[in-house]
N, C-alpha and C positions, 0 to 999 in steps of 0.2 A: 487510424481513427485521426479526424482531422484535427488540429490545434484547437482549443478551446481556454475559456477562462472561466474560474468562477464568478467574476465580477459581473459576467454579462449573461450568464447561463443560464436559460429559462426553462430548463430540465430538471433543476434541481430546487429543493424545499425553500432554500433561501441563498441568496446571491451572499458572497464575502471576497474579502480580499486579506491581503496581509494585515492593513489595521483593522479591519472588524473579523479576526481568524475566529473570536469565538462564536461566530455565526456558523462557522463549519460543524459543531456539534448539533445543530438543528438537523443538519441534514442526517447526521447517523442516526439519531432516533427516529426520525420520519423512515430511513432505509431500513433498520432493524424492522420496523414496525409492517414495512412492506413485505418483508420477507417471511413474517409470523415470528419473528423475534420478540422477547421482551425487550423494549425499548430501556437500555442502562447506558447512559454516557459513560460509565466507568468500566465498562467490559470493553477491552482492546480489541478492535477488529481489524483484521489481517487480510488484505487481499491478493492474489496472483493474477496480476493485470494483463498478462499475455498468454495466457493459458499454459498448457504444460505438453510438451512433447520430449524425447529423449534427447533433441538437439537444445532443448529449453531448461535443461538440468532435472529430466524427469528422474534420473538414478540419483542426483543427491536431494531431492525432494522425496523419495523413497527410503533413503536414509536419517531423516531428520523428521519424518512425520511423527513416527513413535513417539519421538518427544514434543513435537508440537501437539499432540493430541494429550497429552499429560498438563500441558499449561492452560491459565484460564482464559483463553481466547478464543473468537470467534473467526471463522475462516471463510472467505468469497473466493470462488476461482470463478474465471472469466472464461463460458463455455465453449471453448476453443482448443484444441489439440488433437492427440492420436487417441484411437479408440482404447487403447490399453490404459491410458490414464483418466479418460472418460468413464471408463467403467469402474475403476478403482473409486474415484470420487463419488459416483452415483451411489455406490453401496455407502461411503461413507456419509452420506448425504441424509441417507436412506434410516440408518444407525442413529446418526447423529443430527436430527433436524433442528434441532434446537440451537445449534452452534456453526454448522457447515450447510453453505449454502453453493450451486452453480446458477451465476445469472447468463441469461440470453448473451450472445456475441452480438450484440448489435448495441447502435451507438449511443442512445438515450440510456440503455442500463449501464453501458461501461461509464459513462459521465456521474450517474448516481451512486456507482460502485465505489469512483474516486473521491466525491463529494462525502461519500458516507464511510469512508476507512481510514483509520487512522497511519497504519503502515504500509507499504507494498512491497512485497518479497520478490526479489530479483535474482535467479540461481545460476546465470552465466554472466559473462563479461560482454557478450554480443547481441543481449536482448535487444529490442525495437527500442531504437534511443529514443523516437518520438513518445512513445510509451512513457521512459522515463522522465523525459522533459514535464508530461502531462499529469504525473504525479506530483512531481514538483510544484508544477503552476497551480495545483489543489490541496497543496500541503498534505500530501498523504507520503509521510516520509518514508523515503526509500531503505532496504536493508538490502546490499549489494557488494560485490565485487567491486573494486577500485574503477571507475569510470571517470572521463573527463569534465563532466560536469557536476560530480559531489566531492563533498568533503567531509570527511569522519569528524561526527560531532566531539569536539572536545569540551569537556564540563568545567575545566578550569577557567580557560578564555572564554566558555561560552560562544563558541563558534562550529560552524557546519551545518550541513544540512542533511544527512544521512548518517545512516551505521553501517560503516563499511568492513568486509572480513577480507582477509589476505589472499585466500585460495579455496580451491571449489572442494573444501575440506567439510564433512558436517558436524564436527566439532566445533569449527571456527565459523560456518553459518549460524551454528544455534547459540554458540556464544554472543553472537552479533544481536541476534534476536532477544536474547534474555536482556543483556544490554538493555536495547530500547525499551522492553515493556519494564524495567526497574526505571529508566527515566520518564517513561510514561506515568508513574505514579505520583509526578511532580508536576502538576499542570502549568505553572509558570515556566517552567524549563521546556515542557513539552511544546506551549505555544512559542515560546521561543525559537526552538528547531524550526517548527511550522512558518514562521515568518521568514527566516533565512531561507528556507525551501522557495518560499514563492516569490520573495525577491532577488533570490538567485538567478531564477528563469527570467524574471522580469527586467533583470539587467540584460542576460544574454539577449532575450528579446530585442530591447531597446537599442545593444548594440548594432545588432544583425542589422535594423531597420537602418541606425544612422548609416 
């Protein structure tokens, strides 16, 4: 996926930046309606932006999936990956269409997914770096193993742009997700993390250009 910016993206419902992060919520409700869901800004929307294969953490996902299904969240899966996981999520989306959806693996759908999701879930430390950057750029807060471009959120210092878990362990991954969801309940804190995400990648891009 090429590099895009929500400040200039003409495929999303409402353009936004770090300074206007509150406009991201409009993209979320429009996207929920496009998926046939009830427009509910307080419902956390989690995306798997790389698709799922064994190499992209499929085994870890299978371990955390029962816990995910018990949480009050909606899940969006990018429609690419191995047949095994495609069939798994096709079955889940059929039985829980009100909260699980597979989006087409095309540029416009992925951009809408990023603009309309609150959280992006990464299950390995070698996923597509460009996609991780795009998630930060769209203020779609990553849950991930440690990577060079993310910093674990510190609620005391109000710093960080992601929720980091230390190893590919289902308990640690699920714990990071729960921590993110607990923080999501506080809109001011959540918008702060989203701003940090966008600003961190903007600084990185500016430094590269310079």
